[in-house]
C-alpha positions as CSV (number, residue, x, y, z in Angstrom):
1,X,14.7,-0.5,-36.7
2,X,12.2,1.6,-35.7
3,X,10.5,1.2,-32.2
4,X,7.5,3.3,-30.9
5,X,7.0,3.4,-27.4
6,X,3.3,4.9,-26.1
7,X,4.4,6.5,-22.9
8,X,7.5,4.3,-21.1
9,X,10.8,6.6,-20.6
10,X,12.6,3.7,-18.7
11,X,12.1,1.3,-21.8
12,X,13.4,4.4,-24.0
13,X,16.6,5.4,-22.5
14,X,17.1,1.9,-21.7
15,X,16.8,0.8,-25.0
16,X,19.0,3.6,-26.5
17,X,21.9,3.1,-24.4
18,X,21.9,-1.2,-25.6
19,X,21.3,0.1,-29.6
20,X,22.7,3.7,-30.6
21,X,21.2,2.3,-34.4
22,X,17.7,2.6,-33.7
23,X,15.3,4.5,-34.3
24,X,13.2,5.3,-31.0
25,X,10.0,7.6,-31.5
26,X,8.1,8.2,-28.1
27,X,4.6,9.5,-28.2
28,X,3.0,10.8,-25.5
29,X,-0.7,12.0,-25.0
30,X,-0.6,15.0,-22.8
31,X,1.6,17.9,-22.7
32,X,4.6,16.2,-20.7
33,X,6.7,13.3,-21.6
34,X,8.4,12.4,-17.8
35,X,6.8,14.5,-14.7
36,X,7.0,13.3,-11.0
37,X,3.2,12.2,-10.6
38,X,3.9,10.4,-7.1
39,X,5.0,13.9,-6.2
40,X,1.7,15.2,-7.4
41,X,-0.4,15.5,-3.6
42,X,3.1,16.8,-2.1
43,X,2.7,19.8,-4.6
44,X,-0.9,20.4,-4.0
45,X,0.5,20.5,-0.4
46,X,3.0,22.9,-0.8
47,X,6.0,20.3,0.7
48,X,7.2,20.7,-3.4
49,X,7.5,24.1,-3.7
50,X,8.7,24.5,-6.9
51,X,6.2,22.8,-10.1
52,X,9.5,22.8,-11.8
53,X,10.9,19.8,-9.8
54,X,7.7,17.5,-10.9
55,X,9.4,17.9,-14.4
56,X,11.8,14.9,-14.8
57,X,13.2,15.1,-18.3
58,X,11.9,17.7,-21.1
59,X,11.8,16.4,-24.8
60,X,14.7,18.6,-26.2
61,X,17.2,17.1,-23.1
62,X,15.7,13.7,-24.1
63,X,17.0,14.2,-27.5
64,X,19.9,15.7,-26.6
65,X,21.3,12.9,-24.2
66,X,19.2,10.1,-26.1
67,X,18.5,10.8,-29.5
68,X,15.3,10.1,-28.9
69,X,11.9,11.4,-30.9
70,X,9.7,13.0,-28.2
71,X,6.4,13.6,-29.4
72,X,4.4,15.6,-27.0
73,X,0.6,16.4,-27.4
74,X,0.3,13.3,-30.5
75,X,-2.1,10.5,-29.1
76,X,-1.8,7.2,-31.1
77,X,-5.8,6.6,-31.8
78,X,-5.3,3.5,-33.8
79,X,-3.4,0.2,-34.4
80,X,-3.0,-1.9,-37.3
81,X,-1.2,-4.9,-36.6
82,X,-1.0,-6.5,-39.6
83,X,0.3,-3.3,-41.4
84,X,2.5,-2.5,-38.4
85,X,0.7,0.8,-38.3
86,X,0.2,3.4,-36.2
87,X,-2.7,6.7,-36.5
88,X,-1.5,9.4,-34.8
89,X,-3.9,12.7,-34.0
90,X,-2.1,16.0,-32.5
91,X,-2.8,20.0,-32.3
92,X,-2.2,20.0,-35.8
93,X,-2.3,17.3,-38.5
94,X,-3.6,13.5,-38.5
95,X,-0.8,11.1,-39.9
96,X,0.5,6.8,-40.0
97,X,3.8,5.9,-38.7
98,X,5.2,2.4,-39.4
99,X,7.0,0.4,-36.9
100,X,9.1,-2.4,-35.8
101,X,8.5,-2.7,-32.1
102,X,5.5,-1.0,-30.6
103,X,5.8,-0.9,-27.0
104,X,2.4,0.2,-25.3
105,X,3.0,2.0,-21.8
106,X,-0.6,3.7,-21.7
107,X,-0.8,3.4,-17.6
108,X,-3.9,3.2,-15.6
109,X,-6.3,6.4,-15.2
110,X,-8.6,6.9,-12.2
111,X,-11.8,4.8,-11.6
112,X,-15.4,7.1,-11.9
113,X,-17.7,5.5,-10.3
114,X,-21.4,5.7,-11.8
115,X,-23.2,8.0,-9.4
116,X,-26.2,9.8,-9.4
117,X,-25.6,13.3,-10.4
118,X,-21.6,12.9,-10.7
119,X,-22.0,13.6,-14.2
120,X,-23.5,16.8,-13.3
121,X,-20.9,18.2,-10.9
122,X,-18.4,20.8,-11.5
123,X,-16.8,20.5,-8.4
124,X,-15.2,17.2,-8.9
125,X,-11.7,16.1,-9.9
126,X,-9.6,13.2,-9.9
127,X,-6.1,13.1,-10.0
128,X,-3.8,11.5,-12.5
129,X,-1.5,14.1,-14.3
130,X,0.0,17.6,-14.3
131,X,-3.0,19.4,-15.8
132,X,-5.1,18.2,-12.9
133,X,-2.6,19.0,-10.6
134,X,-3.3,22.7,-12.1
135,X,-7.1,22.7,-12.5
136,X,-7.2,21.6,-9.1
137,X,-5.0,24.5,-7.5
138,X,-6.6,27.0,-9.9
139,X,-10.1,25.5,-8.8
140,X,-9.6,26.5,-4.9
141,X,-7.9,29.8,-5.3
142,X,-10.2,30.6,-7.5
143,X,-13.7,29.6,-5.5
144,X,-11.6,30.2,-2.1
145,X,-12.4,26.6,-1.5
146,X,-12.6,25.5,2.2
147,X,-14.5,22.1,2.3
148,X,-13.1,19.5,0.5
149,X,-14.4,15.8,0.7
150,X,-12.1,13.1,-0.5
151,X,-13.7,9.6,-2.0
152,X,-11.8,6.8,-0.9
153,X,-9.2,6.0,1.5
154,X,-6.1,4.3,-0.3
155,X,-2.9,5.4,-0.9
156,X,-3.7,8.4,-2.8
157,X,-6.6,9.3,-1.0
158,X,-4.5,9.0,2.5
159,X,-1.5,11.1,0.8
160,X,-4.2,13.6,-0.8
161,X,-6.4,14.4,2.8
162,X,-3.1,14.5,4.2
163,X,-1.9,17.2,1.7
164,X,-5.1,19.2,1.7
165,X,-5.1,19.0,5.1
166,X,-1.9,20.8,5.0
167,X,-3.2,23.4,2.8
168,X,-5.3,24.6,5.2
169,X,-8.8,23.0,3.6
170,X,-11.3,21.2,6.4
171,X,-10.9,17.2,4.7
172,X,-13.9,14.9,5.0
173,X,-12.6,10.9,3.9
174,X,-14.8,9.0,2.5
175,X,-13.5,4.6,1.8
176,X,-16.5,2.2,1.3
177,X,-14.5,-0.7,2.9
178,X,-14.3,-1.2,6.4
179,X,-11.1,1.1,7.3
180,X,-9.3,3.1,5.1
181,X,-6.2,1.8,3.3
182,X,-7.5,-1.6,2.5
183,X,-5.2,-3.4,1.4
184,X,-3.4,-3.6,5.0
185,X,-5.3,-5.9,7.7
186,X,-8.3,-3.4,9.8
187,X,-5.9,-3.3,13.1
188,X,-2.7,-2.5,11.3
189,X,-5.3,0.7,9.5
190,X,-6.5,1.5,13.1
191,X,-3.1,3.2,14.0
192,X,-4.0,5.6,10.7
193,X,-7.3,5.7,11.2
194,X,-6.3,7.3,15.2
195,X,-4.0,9.2,13.5
196,X,-6.5,11.0,10.8
197,X,-9.2,11.2,14.0
198,X,-6.5,13.0,15.7
199,X,-5.3,15.7,13.3
200,X,-8.5,16.4,12.6
201,X,-9.7,14.7,9.3
202,X,-13.3,14.0,9.7
203,X,-14.1,10.2,8.7
204,X,-16.7,7.9,7.2
205,X,-15.9,4.1,6.5
206,X,-18.0,1.3,5.5
207,X,-19.8,3.9,3.2
208,X,-20.0,5.2,-0.2
209,X,-21.6,8.3,-1.9
210,X,-24.5,7.3,-2.7
211,X,-25.3,11.0,-4.6
212,X,-24.0,14.3,-5.3
213,X,-26.5,17.3,-5.5
214,X,-26.0,21.1,-6.1
215,X,-24.1,20.6,-9.2
216,X,-21.4,18.7,-6.2
217,X,-21.7,20.9,-3.5
218,X,-23.6,18.3,-1.6
219,X,-22.9,14.7,-1.2
220,X,-24.8,12.5,0.3
221,X,-23.9,9.5,1.6
222,X,-25.2,6.1,1.5
223,X,-26.2,5.9,5.2
224,X,-28.1,9.7,4.5
225,X,-25.0,11.4,6.0
226,X,-25.2,15.1,3.7
227,X,-21.7,16.1,3.2
228,X,-21.1,19.9,2.2
229,X,-18.5,19.7,-0.5
230,X,-16.6,22.7,-2.2
231,X,-14.5,20.5,-3.6
232,X,-14.3,16.7,-4.4
233,X,-11.4,14.5,-5.1
234,X,-12.1,11.4,-6.5
235,X,-9.8,8.5,-5.4
236,X,-11.5,5.3,-5.6
237,X,-8.6,2.7,-7.4
238,X,-7.6,2.7,-11.2
239,X,-8.3,1.2,-14.1
240,X,-6.2,-0.3,-16.9
241,X,-5.4,2.0,-20.0
242,X,-6.1,-0.7,-22.4
243,X,-8.7,0.6,-25.0
244,X,-6.2,1.2,-27.7
245,X,-4.8,-2.4,-27.2
246,X,-8.3,-3.4,-27.4
247,X,-8.7,-1.9,-30.5
248,X,-6.1,-3.3,-31.9
249,X,-6.7,-6.7,-30.9
250,X,-4.5,-7.4,-28.5
251,X,-6.2,-9.8,-25.9
252,X,-6.8,-8.5,-22.3
253,X,-7.9,-10.5,-18.9
254,X,-8.8,-9.3,-15.4
255,X,-10.3,-5.9,-14.9
256,X,-9.6,-4.9,-18.8
257,X,-5.9,-5.6,-18.3
258,X,-3.5,-6.4,-21.0
259,X,-2.1,-9.4,-20.8
260,X,1.2,-10.5,-21.9
261,X,3.9,-13.9,-21.2
262,X,6.9,-13.4,-19.7
263,X,8.8,-11.3,-21.9
264,X,5.7,-8.9,-21.8
265,X,5.1,-9.6,-25.7
266,X,1.2,-9.6,-26.4
267,X,-1.5,-11.6,-28.6
268,X,-0.2,-9.2,-31.3
269,X,3.2,-10.2,-33.2
270,X,6.2,-7.7,-32.2
271,X,3.8,-5.6,-29.8
272,X,4.4,-5.6,-26.0
273,X,2.9,-3.9,-23.0
274,X,4.1,-2.9,-19.9
275,X,3.8,-1.0,-16.8
276,X,0.3,0.0,-14.6
277,X,-1.8,-1.8,-18.0
278,X,-0.4,-5.2,-17.7
279,X,-1.6,-8.1,-16.0
280,X,1.2,-9.5,-14.2
281,X,1.7,-12.9,-11.4
282,X,1.8,-12.4,-7.9
283,X,4.8,-13.4,-6.9
284,X,4.1,-15.5,-3.9
285,X,0.7,-17.0,-5.4
286,X,1.4,-17.1,-8.9
287,X,-1.5,-15.8,-9.7
288,X,-2.3,-13.3,-12.0
289,X,-2.8,-9.8,-10.6
290,X,-2.7,-5.8,-11.6
291,X,-0.3,-4.1,-9.7
292,X,0.0,0.1,-9.8
293,X,3.6,1.1,-8.6
294,X,6.3,2.7,-9.6
295,X,9.0,0.3,-9.6
296,X,7.5,-2.4,-11.0
297,X,6.9,-0.5,-14.0
298,X,10.4,1.2,-14.0
299,X,12.0,-2.7,-14.3
300,X,9.4,-3.2,-16.8
301,X,10.4,-1.1,-18.6
302,X,14.5,-1.9,-18.6
303,X,13.4,-5.1,-18.7
304,X,11.6,-5.4,-22.7
305,X,14.0,-2.8,-23.7
306,X,16.7,-5.9,-23.0
307,X,14.1,-8.3,-24.6
308,X,13.9,-6.1,-28.1
309,X,17.9,-5.9,-27.8
310,X,18.0,-9.6,-27.9
311,X,18.4,-10.1,-24.1
312,X,15.9,-12.8,-23.0
313,X,14.9,-10.5,-19.9
314,X,11.3,-12.8,-18.1
315,X,9.2,-10.6,-15.5
316,X,9.2,-12.9,-12.9
317,X,6.1,-10.7,-11.1
318,X,5.9,-8.5,-8.8
319,X,4.9,-8.2,-4.3
320,X,2.9,-5.3,-4.4
321,X,5.9,-3.5,-2.1
322,X,4.5,-0.1,-1.0
323,X,4.3,3.1,1.7
324,X,2.3,5.5,2.6
325,X,3.1,8.4,5.1
326,X,0.0,10.0,7.1
327,X,0.7,12.3,8.6
328,X,3.1,12.0,11.8
329,X,2.7,8.3,10.7
330,X,4.4,6.1,8.2
331,X,2.9,2.3,6.6
332,X,3.9,-0.3,4.8
333,X,3.5,-3.8,3.3
334,X,5.2,-6.0,1.2
335,X,3.3,-9.7,-0.5
336,X,0.3,-11.1,0.9
337,X,-2.3,-9.9,3.5
338,X,-4.8,-11.8,6.1
339,X,-7.5,-11.4,3.7
340,X,-5.8,-12.6,0.6
341,X,-4.8,-15.4,2.2
342,X,-7.7,-16.5,4.0
343,X,-9.5,-16.2,0.4
344,X,-7.1,-18.4,-1.0
345,X,-7.4,-20.9,1.8
346,X,-3.7,-21.0,2.8
347,X,-2.8,-22.4,6.0
348,X,-1.1,-19.4,7.4
349,X,0.5,-18.0,10.7
350,X,0.3,-14.3,12.2
351,X,2.5,-12.5,14.7
352,X,2.8,-8.8,15.9
353,X,6.0,-7.3,17.7
354,X,6.2,-3.6,18.7
355,X,9.7,-2.8,19.0
356,X,11.7,0.6,18.8
357,X,13.1,2.0,15.6
358,X,16.3,2.0,17.5
359,X,17.7,1.4,21.1
360,X,15.1,2.6,23.1
361,X,17.5,4.4,25.5
362,X,18.3,6.7,22.6
363,X,17.0,10.0,22.5
364,X,14.1,9.9,20.4
365,X,13.6,6.2,20.0
366,X,9.7,5.8,18.4
367,X,7.9,2.4,18.2
368,X,6.8,0.6,15.5
369,X,4.4,-1.9,14.8
370,X,5.0,-5.2,12.5
371,X,2.9,-7.8,11.5
372,X,4.1,-11.0,9.9
373,X,2.2,-13.6,7.7
374,X,4.5,-17.0,7.7
375,X,2.9,-21.0,7.0
376,X,3.2,-22.1,10.6
377,X,4.8,-25.1,9.2
378,X,7.4,-24.5,6.6
379,X,7.9,-21.1,7.9
380,X,7.3,-19.7,4.6
381,X,7.3,-16.2,4.6
382,X,4.1,-14.3,3.1
383,X,4.0,-11.1,3.8
384,X,4.2,-8.0,6.5
385,X,2.5,-5.0,7.7
386,X,4.3,-1.9,9.4
387,X,3.2,1.1,11.1
388,X,4.9,3.9,12.9
389,X,6.5,7.2,12.8
390,X,10.2,6.5,12.1
391,X,12.1,3.2,10.6
392,X,8.8,1.5,9.1
393,X,10.6,1.5,5.5
394,X,13.4,-0.1,6.3
395,X,11.6,-3.4,8.2
396,X,9.2,-3.8,5.1
397,X,12.3,-3.9,2.5
398,X,14.1,-5.8,4.8
399,X,11.7,-8.4,4.7
400,X,10.4,-7.9,0.9
401,X,13.8,-8.9,-0.2
402,X,13.7,-12.0,2.4
403,X,10.5,-13.0,0.7
404,X,12.6,-12.0,-2.9
405,X,15.6,-14.8,-1.7
406,X,13.1,-17.3,-0.4
407,X,13.8,-16.7,3.1
408,X,12.1,-18.5,5.8
409,X,11.2,-16.8,9.3
410,X,14.3,-18.9,11.3
411,X,16.7,-17.1,8.7
412,X,14.9,-13.6,10.2
413,X,16.8,-13.6,13.8
414,X,20.1,-14.4,11.8
415,X,19.9,-11.1,9.5
416,X,22.8,-8.9,10.6
417,X,22.1,-5.1,11.0
418,X,23.9,-1.9,11.3
419,X,23.6,-1.3,14.8
420,X,24.7,1.8,16.8
421,X,22.2,3.3,19.6
422,X,21.0,6.0,17.4
423,X,20.5,3.4,13.7
424,X,18.9,0.6,15.4
425,X,18.6,-2.2,18.3
426,X,20.8,-5.4,18.8
427,X,17.7,-6.8,18.6
428,X,16.2,-5.1,15.4
429,X,12.4,-5.5,15.1
430,X,12.9,-7.9,12.1
431,X,15.0,-10.2,13.9
432,X,12.0,-9.9,17.0
433,X,9.4,-10.9,14.6
434,X,11.7,-13.6,13.8
435,X,12.1,-14.7,17.1
436,X,8.0,-14.8,17.5
437,X,7.2,-16.9,14.4
438,X,9.4,-19.6,15.9
439,X,8.2,-19.7,19.1
440,X,4.5,-20.1,17.3
441,X,6.1,-22.7,15.0
442,X,8.0,-24.6,17.7
443,X,5.5,-24.9,20.0
444,X,6.8,-22.5,22.6
445,X,3.8,-19.9,22.6
446,X,0.4,-20.3,21.1
447,X,-1.0,-16.8,20.4
448,X,-5.5,-15.9,20.1
449,X,-5.7,-12.8,17.2
450,X,-7.4,-9.4,18.5
451,X,-10.6,-10.6,17.5
452,X,-11.1,-14.0,19.1
453,X,-10.8,-12.4,22.0
454,X,-14.6,-12.0,22.8
455,X,-15.2,-15.8,21.4
456,X,-12.9,-17.1,23.7
457,X,-14.2,-15.5,27.1
458,X,-17.7,-16.7,25.8
459,X,-16.3,-20.3,25.8
460,X,-14.8,-19.8,29.4
461,X,-11.4,-18.2,29.0
462,X,-10.2,-15.5,31.3
463,X,-8.3,-12.3,30.0
464,X,-5.3,-12.3,32.6
465,X,-3.3,-8.5,32.5
466,X,0.3,-9.0,33.2
467,X,0.8,-5.0,33.3
468,X,1.5,-3.0,36.7
469,X,-1.6,-1.4,38.1
470,X,-0.5,1.8,37.3
471,X,-0.5,1.2,33.8
472,X,-4.3,-0.1,34.1
473,X,-5.3,2.8,35.7
474,X,-3.9,5.1,33.3
475,X,-4.6,2.9,30.0
476,X,-7.8,0.8,30.8
477,X,-8.4,-3.0,30.6
478,X,-10.0,-5.3,28.3
479,X,-13.5,-6.0,29.6
480,X,-13.9,-8.5,32.4
481,X,-10.0,-9.2,32.7
482,X,-7.9,-10.0,35.9
483,X,-4.8,-8.4,36.9
484,X,-1.6,-10.0,38.2
485,X,1.3,-8.1,37.7
486,X,4.3,-10.2,35.8
487,X,6.7,-9.9,38.4
488,X,4.2,-11.3,41.0
489,X,2.5,-14.1,38.9
490,X,5.2,-17.1,40.3
491,X,4.1,-15.9,44.2
492,X,-0.1,-15.8,42.9
493,X,0.0,-18.7,41.0
494,X,-2.8,-19.7,44.2
495,X,-4.9,-17.2,42.7
496,X,-5.5,-19.1,39.3
497,X,-7.6,-22.1,38.6
498,X,-5.7,-25.1,36.4
499,X,-9.1,-26.1,35.5
500,X,-10.0,-22.6,33.5
501,X,-7.9,-21.2,30.4
502,X,-6.2,-18.3,30.1
503,X,-5.7,-15.3,27.7
504,X,-2.4,-13.4,28.7
505,X,-2.4,-10.3,27.7
506,X,0.6,-6.9,28.3
507,X,1.2,-4.0,26.7
508,X,3.2,-5.0,23.7
509,X,3.5,-8.8,24.3
510,X,6.7,-9.2,25.8
511,X,5.6,-9.7,29.3
512,X,2.5,-11.6,28.5
513,X,4.9,-14.0,26.3
514,X,7.4,-14.9,29.6
515,X,4.2,-15.2,31.9
516,X,2.5,-18.0,29.1
517,X,6.1,-19.7,29.6
518,X,6.0,-19.6,33.5
519,X,2.4,-21.1,33.5
520,X,2.5,-23.3,30.6
521,X,5.5,-25.0,33.1
522,X,3.4,-25.3,36.2
523,X,0.4,-27.1,34.1
524,X,-2.4,-24.4,32.7
525,X,-3.7,-24.1,29.7
526,X,-3.1,-20.5,28.4
527,X,-2.7,-18.6,25.2
528,X,-0.5,-15.1,24.5
529,X,-3.1,-12.7,23.3
530,X,-0.8,-11.5,19.9
531,X,-0.3,-7.7,19.4
532,X,-1.4,-7.7,23.4
533,X,-3.5,-4.6,24.6
534,X,-1.6,-2.1,22.4
535,X,-2.9,-3.5,19.7
536,X,-6.5,-4.8,20.7
537,X,-6.8,-1.1,22.1
538,X,-6.2,0.5,18.8
539,X,-8.8,-1.6,16.6
540,X,-11.5,-1.8,19.5
541,X,-11.3,1.1,21.7
542,X,-15.1,0.9,22.7
543,X,-14.0,-2.8,24.2
544,X,-11.9,-1.0,27.1
545,X,-13.0,-0.6,30.4
546,X,-11.2,2.8,31.8
547,X,-11.3,4.2,35.8
C-alpha cells in the first residue's frame, strides 16, 4: 500500500509504527519537513537562541528511523481522484505519482485583508514558517528597523508584540475587535490590555488599518490616526489552505474548510484530510467549527493513520483549549466563551473567583482570576478562562479535563489536588470555582456581572462596598457607592434601608459573599457583584472614584 501525505508528519510516523510494509511518501512544499512553528515568535525575540532548535526532524533522520520517503521543496499542484494520481513540481522536474491512500494536511495560511496600498508595501510580513522568520529578522537587521506595528491582537499577534518588544523595538498593536484576544471575554482580556500598556506597548482597539502609504511606512487607521512603521506584521487570522483539495473536487464548507466525516474521509474516495484545514465539531455544541491548534492537529494525524491501518478511530471534536503568555501574564481558555453562549441563546451563568496559585502565606503567591461558565440548572460546564502570572495552565487543563469527562460544577469541589504550600492551596482555585458555582445554583448567592452595575444603579440599587477604608483610600471605589466594612456590618444594619436593594462589592468577592449572606438573612434585597471591585476596576477604570 502506497500512502502519500501532503504535510502531516504525525500521521506518517504513527502509520509506520503500526505498518512496517506500507510505502509512505511525504510531500513538503517548503525546505523544512518538521519544524516548531509555535516557537517561531520566541526565536525572533531571542528567547530561543539556537535556530536549529526549531528543526524537529530532518528528512535524513526520518528515513533512518522510520523508513519514510520525505521529499522537500516538492509541491503537489493537482490531484486526479479517479486515476488516484498526483502531480508534483520540484526545482528540477514535474512528475506524476500514484497513491492508494492520500492524506491532505496542508494546514492554514495567514489571512491578508484587501487594504488600500497594501500590495505596494515593501515592509509588511506574515508569519507561518521558518523562511518567514528568516525574512523578518533579515529585514530588521538590514533596515535597522525600530518601529514595528502588529496588526491583529490574537494569540500570534500578542506573542509577536511581546517578542518584538523584547528585541528592543517600539511596538504598536492594532486590533479591530473591541479588545485584544477576541476569543476571550472582554473583562478577562482587560488584564492583558493593562499589562501591555504598562510594558509600553501602544495599543489601538476597535479600529482596523484602513490604508498603507509610502510603501507601507505609513499606516492610516480607520479613525484617522497615522502610524509610522518600519516593519508591519499582519496577524489578523488564518484561513484553510484548501485550494488543492477544492481543485480535486473535495467538498468544502465554512470559510473554505475541508469537509470530512468522523473517520477523516473527504468526499473523494481514499482521500483523507486532517489538521488546521478541516472543519471539526465543537465538542460541546456539535456545531461545525475550525480550530487551528497544534494539539488537535497532532491527535488527528495519529487517528487517521489508525483509520488507514484498519483501526476505526473517530474524530470526536475539539474544545479549543489554548494559552498565551503576554509578558508577565498568562491567559488560557477552554470550551465556549460568553459571546458564543449568547449567540447560541444558551441559558448559562458566570462566576469569577480570585485566588492564589499556591498558599498565600508561602512566598511568591500569585493571584489567578478564573471565570467559569456553566448551566445554572444542570451544572454542565461550558467553558473557563483564566489570567494570572503563575498556575493558570494547571487550572484550565483541569477544567478542560473535567469537561471532557462530562463532570459538572458539583464535581469540582470533589477534585483532590496534590497540595503542599509551594504548589497549591488546600482549597484549589478550581475547587473554589465549584463552590461559587454551587452557591449560585443552590440559591445561596445571586450575582450581578460587571456590565450590569450602571444599569442597576439607574434602577435604584446602591453599591455597598464592604472593604476596609484603607483599601478604598488606596485603590478608589465604584462611583456613588456606600461603604460599611464587613466587620462592622452587623452593628450598622440600622443604617441600611430594607426597602432599597443593595449590590455588594469587596475586593475579590469573598467578603461580599459573606455580607450578602448576612444581609439576606436579615431581610434585605441584595446581589453580589461577581468578580467584585478588582474585576470591575480593571475593565472599567474610568468609572472608579479616587481620592
